[in-house]
N, C-alpha and C positions, 0 to 999 in steps of 0.2 A: 958707637957700633950698633946699638939697638935701634937708634933712630933711623939709620940708613936701611936697615932691614925692613923696618915698618914701611918706609917709603917704597921700597922695591916690591914688597908684597902688595901694597895698594895699587901700584902700576900694573901688576899682573892681573888684577881683578877687573880692569877696564875692558868693555866689549867693543869690538871693531864694527862700526855702523857704516862703513864706506859703501856697502852694497845697496843702501837705500837710494842712492842717487840714480844709478841706472834703472832701478825698479820703478822709481817715480817717473823717469823719462818714458819708460815703456807704457806705463798707465796713461800718461798724458797723450802719447801718440795714438794709443788705442781709442781714447776718448775723442780725439780730433777726427780719427778715421770714421767712427760711428756717427759723429755729427755731420761730416761730409756726406756719408752714405744716406743718412736720413734726409739731408737737404736735397740730394739728387732725387731720391724717391718722391719727395713732395713736389718737386718741379715737374717730374714725369707725370704724376697723377693729375696735376693741373693742366698740363698739356693734353693729356688723354681726355680729360673732361671737356676741354675746349673743343677738341676735334669732334668728340661725340655730339656736343651741342650743335656744332656746325652742320653735321650730317642730319641731325634731327630736324633742324630748321629747313633744310633742303627738301626733306620729305613732307613738309607742310603739315606738321602736327600728327602724322601717322605714327605707327610703331617705330621707335628709334632703331637705327641701323645696328647700334651696339647693344640693343636689348634682346636681340635674337640669340638663342643658344648657338654655339658653334657646331656645324658650319652654318653660315647665314643662308636664308632661302634663295634659290636661284631665280633670276629674273629674265634669263635669256629667252627672247622671243615671245614672252607672255606679258600680259598686262598685270600691273600690280593689283593687290587686293583692294587698295584704296580706289583705284580707277574703276574696278568692277563694282564696288559698292556705290560709287557716284553714278555710274551708268544705270544701275538698278533703281536708284532713287529717282533719276531723271525719267526712266521708263514709267515708274509708278505715277509720277506727277503728270506725265503725258497721258497715261490711261485715264486718270481722274479727270483731266481737262476734257478729254474726248467724251467721256461719259456725261459730264456736265453739259457739254455742248449738245450732245445727242438728246439729252433730257429737255433742254430748252427748245430744241427743234420740234420735239414731240408735242410739247405744250403749245407752241405756236401753231403747229399743224392742227391740233384739236380745236384751237380757237377759230381757225379758218373753216374747218368743217362745221363748227357750230354756227358760223355766219351763213353758210350754205343751207344748213337745216332751217335756220330762221326764215330765209327767203322761200324755201319750199313750203314751210308751214303757213306763211302769209298767203301764198298762192292757194293752198288747201282751204284756208278760212274764207278767202275772197270768193272762191268758187263753190263753197258749200260741199266740199268733197271729204269731209271728216270721216264719213263712214265707208269711204272707198280707197283713200290713200292714208298712209301712216309713215312716220319717220322714227328712226331710233339711232342714236349715236353711241357706238361701242368702240372697243379697242381695234376691231376689224375695220372700222370706218363708219361712214354714214349709210344706213339702210333706208331706202325708200321702197315701201311695199305697195303694190297696186293690185287690187282685187281683180280677178279674171273677168268678172261681169262688167267691169268698166271698159274692157277692150275687146273681149271675144264672146261669140255665141257659144252655147254649150257644145262641147266636142269639136270645136273649130279652132284652128290656129291663125286664122286670118283676122287682122284688126278691122273692126267694123268702120265703115266710112264715117259715121257720125262721131266716132271717138278719135279720129285722126287729129282733130284740133288739140285734144288733150295731149296727145303724143308730141305734137309740135311745140306746145307750151312747155312741156317737161324738158324737151331738147334745149330750149332757150335757157332753162335753169341750169343745165349741165355745161354750159359754155364757161370755161375757166382759163385763166392765163397765169402760169403755164397749165397745160392740161393735166388732169389726174387719170390714173388707171380706173376704168369703170367695168364692172362685171354685171352682165344681165343674166339672170337665172330664172328658169321656168319651174313651177311647182304645181302639182295636182293633188286631189284627194286620193283615197285608196279604192274608190269605186272603179271596177274594170271598165275600160272604154269599149264601146260596142258600135263601131262603124268600120267601114272598109278602107278609110284613108290612113288610119293609124293602128299599128299592131299592139301598142301598149301606151300607158300613161307616160312612160319615159319618153317615147318618141314624140308624143304630143307636147310635152313640156319643153323639149329641145326646140321644136319647130316654133312654138310660141315665142320663146326667148329670141330666136334668130330673126323672126319676122318683126318683132318689136324693135330690135336693135337696128334693122335695116331702115325702118321709118325714122328712128332718131337720127341716123346718119345722113338723112336727106338735108339736115341742117349743115351747111358747108363750113360753119364755124367750129364743128366738132372734128377731131382728128380720129379717123378709123383705127389708127395704130394703138390708140388708148383703150379700145373696146374689145371685149370678148364675150361669148355667149355660152351658157351651160344649161343642162336640163337635169333635174333631180327626180322627176316623177313624183311619187308619193312618199319618198324616203326621207324628206326633211320637213315633217309637219310642224306647225307652230301651235296647233290646237288639236283637240281630240276629233278623230274621224267618226266617233259614235253619234254625234249630233249634226243636224243640218247646218247650224251656225258654225260649228267647228270645221266642217268640210268646206264651207264657203270661205273661211279664212285661209285654209290650206291651198285653195285654188288661187294662185297669185303669180305675179311677175315681180321679182325683186331687182332693184338697182343698188349695187354696192359701190359707193364712191370711196376709193381706198386712200389711206394716208400716204403722204409722200415719203415719210420716214417709216421704215419697217419696224413693226412691233415684235417683241419677244414674248413667247407664251410663258 
């Protein structure tokens, strides 16, 4: 009798664990669900990354399409920033190339003017005119300065007959192919003129320049379209008017042979 009771009491103390089976099944299903979701998210991320790389390659190394914050910048009707930058770089390169070309042209131009100066200096030396003609090469061009006593009598604008040969020889030196622009300018000292033909040194200087230019253009190899004449009177001296030697230097006719390439101040 006592043994049966003991067995019965032992049976009543046993815990029912049947609920563990469905609980384990639920956990298994949840784990499987999370694994599937994780796998799906990984695949989407890879696809998204592949698409982004494809767009970036199409943009040729520029800022990636998916690197812009939302919303992406609008491109309707406007050039992309990349194209604008490329155009600016191309413009800069073109400007540099044009500047280099212009500088080379200036250098070549100065060489040509130096050759002309050499020819004129040879003529001056061969004819012993060193104290009457002078040359100077500057950024403005080649200056050939002729003292007035080589060409004109005092107070006169007419080139003396004995000096016409010099004018003819100078004209031959000015024949160039292609022609250059040449400015003839007359200058005087500051002593007031005292004759009935000219009211001022200014008028005298203009007339001298014009008459000298007309004689030069008797050479049919010179193009009149390339020449112009000016008169400055006493207002552009190259020496002091306080001495006789200075005044003699200021009384002159200048020939300016201009560069083909314009120079900047």
